MITOR-994987 format. One line per field, with one value per residue: x, y, z of N, C-alpha, C in turn. Coordinates in steps of 0.02 Angstrom, whole numbers, plus 32768, in hexadecimal, padded with zeros to 4 digits. Each point is the difference from the previous one (the first is absolute). Example, Ala and Ser with C-alpha at 12.3 -4.5 7.8 and 13.67 -1.06 7.14 Angstrom:
2
n_x: [8294  7FEE];
n_y: [7EE4  8035];
n_z: [8186  7FDC];
ca_x: [7FD3  802A];
ca_y: [803B  803B];
ca_z: [8000  8003];
c_x: [802D  7FD9];
c_y: [803C  8037];
c_z: [8000  8025];
REM end
This chain:
69
n_x: [0B09  8023  7FE6  7FD8  7FED  801E  7FD9  7FF0  7FD4  7FFA  7FCE  7FDE  7FC4  8028  8009  7FC3  800E  802B  7FEE  7FCC  802F  8030  7FBD  7FEC  8050  8001  7FD0  802B  801E  7FBA  800B  8033  801D  7FF5  800B  8032  7FF1  8003  802B  7FBA  8008  8039  7FDC  7FB9  8027  8043  7FCE  7FE0  8030  800F  7FC5  800B  8037  7FE8  7FB7  801C  802B  7FC0  7FC7  8023  800A  8013  7FE0  801A  8000  803C  7FFD  7FF9  8049];
n_y: [C4E8  7FFE  7FD4  7FFD  7FCB  802C  8022  7FD0  8021  7FEA  7FF6  802D  7FD8  8019  802F  8019  7FD3  801C  8028  7FE4  8001  8039  8012  7FDB  801A  8040  7FF5  7FE0  8034  8017  7FC4  7FF1  8020  8026  7FC2  8013  8042  801D  7FBB  7FE8  802F  7FD6  7FD8  801D  8026  7FC3  7FD5  800D  8015  7FC3  7FEE  8009  7FE5  7FC1  8018  802C  7FD6  7FCC  8033  8008  7FBE  8013  802A  800E  7FCC  8014  8012  7FC6  7FEF];
n_z: [AB1D  804A  8004  8039  7FCD  7FC6  8032  8013  7FEB  8041  8001  802B  7FC3  7FDA  8009  8015  7FB7  7FF3  803B  7FBE  7FD0  8017  8009  7FCE  7FE8  801C  7FDF  7FBF  800F  800F  7FD1  801D  8015  7FB4  7FE0  8039  7FFC  7FC1  7FFF  7FEC  8039  802E  8004  801F  8037  8008  7FF3  8020  8045  7FFA  7FFE  803A  800D  7FF0  801D  802F  7FEA  7FF2  8042  8007  7FEE  7FC6  7FDD  7FCC  7FF0  8014  7FD0  7FE2  8019];
ca_x: [7FDD  7FFC  7FD5  8007  802B  8033  801D  8016  7FE1  7FB7  7FD1  7FF1  7FF6  802C  8030  7FCB  8007  803B  800A  7FD4  800A  8039  7FD6  7FFB  802F  801D  7FAD  802F  8043  7FF4  7FC8  8010  7FD5  7FCF  7FE1  7FE4  7FE4  7FC5  7FDE  7FFE  7FE6  8052  8000  7FD8  802B  802B  7FDA  7FE9  8044  8016  7FD4  7FEF  8053  7FFE  7FC5  8025  8027  7FEF  7FEA  804E  8010  7FF7  7FC0  8015  8048  8034  7FFB  804B  803C];
ca_y: [800B  7FD5  7FDC  8009  7FBB  800C  8043  7FF3  8006  7FD2  8024  7FE8  7FB0  7FD0  8011  7FE8  7FB7  7FCE  8007  7FD8  7FB4  8008  7FF2  7FC0  7FBC  8001  7FE6  7FCD  7FF8  8013  7FCD  7FCD  8032  8015  7FBF  7FE8  8031  7FF3  7FC4  7FFC  8041  803F  7FD9  802A  803C  8008  7FF1  803F  8031  7FF1  8003  806B  8020  7FF4  8024  8038  7FF1  8006  803D  801F  7FF1  801A  7FD2  7FD9  7FD8  800B  7FE1  7FD8  8022];
ca_z: [804C  8028  802E  8048  8029  7FF3  8031  8055  804F  8000  8028  804B  8015  7FFE  8046  8041  8002  800F  802F  8027  7FED  802F  8032  7FFA  7FFD  804F  8027  8006  802D  803F  7FF2  802D  8041  7FEE  800B  803D  8027  7FD7  7FCD  7FB0  7FE3  7FDA  7FAB  7FD9  7FF8  7FC3  7FB5  7FF5  7FD9  7FC8  7FD3  7FFA  7FF5  7FB5  7FD7  7FFE  7FDC  7FBE  7FFD  7FEE  7FC1  7FCF  7FED  7FB7  8002  7FBD  7FC2  8011  7FCF];
c_x: [8007  7FEC  8012  8046  8037  802E  8006  7FD2  7FC1  7FC8  7FF7  7FF6  8048  802B  7FD5  7FF1  8030  800E  7FC5  8020  803C  7FE4  7FE0  8033  8005  7FCE  801C  8024  7FE1  7FAC  7FDF  7FDD  7FB6  7FCE  7FDE  7FD5  7FBD  7FED  8008  7FFA  8039  8017  7FE0  8007  8027  7FE1  7FE6  802B  801E  7FD3  7FF6  803B  800A  7FCF  802F  8025  7FFD  7FE1  803D  7FF4  7FE0  7FBD  8021  8065  8030  7FFD  8044  8024  7FFD];
c_y: [7FD5  7FDA  800A  7FB4  8019  8030  7FE3  801F  7FF9  8043  7FCE  7FDA  7FCC  8003  7FD0  7FC9  7FDD  8026  7FD6  7FB7  7FFA  7FD9  7FCC  7FCE  801A  7FDA  7FAC  7FE0  7FED  7FDA  7FD3  801A  801E  7FC3  7FE8  802B  8001  7FC5  8008  8049  802C  7FC9  8023  803B  8010  7FFB  805B  8032  7FE3  8015  8054  8025  7FE9  8015  8043  800B  7FF3  802D  802D  8002  801E  7FCD  7FD7  7FF0  8023  7FC2  7FD7  8013  7FB9];
c_z: [801F  8020  804A  8012  7FE6  8011  8033  8034  7FFB  802F  8049  8010  7FF2  8056  8022  7FFD  8014  804E  8036  7FF6  8033  804F  8014  7FF7  8060  8022  8002  8025  805D  7FF1  8041  8056  7FE2  800A  8035  800C  7FC6  7FE7  7FBD  7FEC  7FE0  7FA9  7FCE  7FF2  7FDE  7FBC  7FF9  7FE3  7FC1  7FB6  7FE9  7FE3  7FB2  7FDC  8004  7FC8  7FB7  7FDD  7FCE  7FB3  7FC2  7FD7  7FCE  8025  7FC1  7FD1  7FF6  7FBD  7FB4];
REM end
């Protein structure tokens, strides 16, 4: 029986997490103007987006890692 990891299929949380991380990366490109407008809250927003994206990606992981060869 193949696991979900071996088939290459990912659930919706994985793709949403990647989209959120892409948004966080885009936010880094505009960090200068955003920090002028929002102050320290621009960095806080980036940290929240990065944490949420990683949380979504990690929630897609299977319960047990594959056995080593």
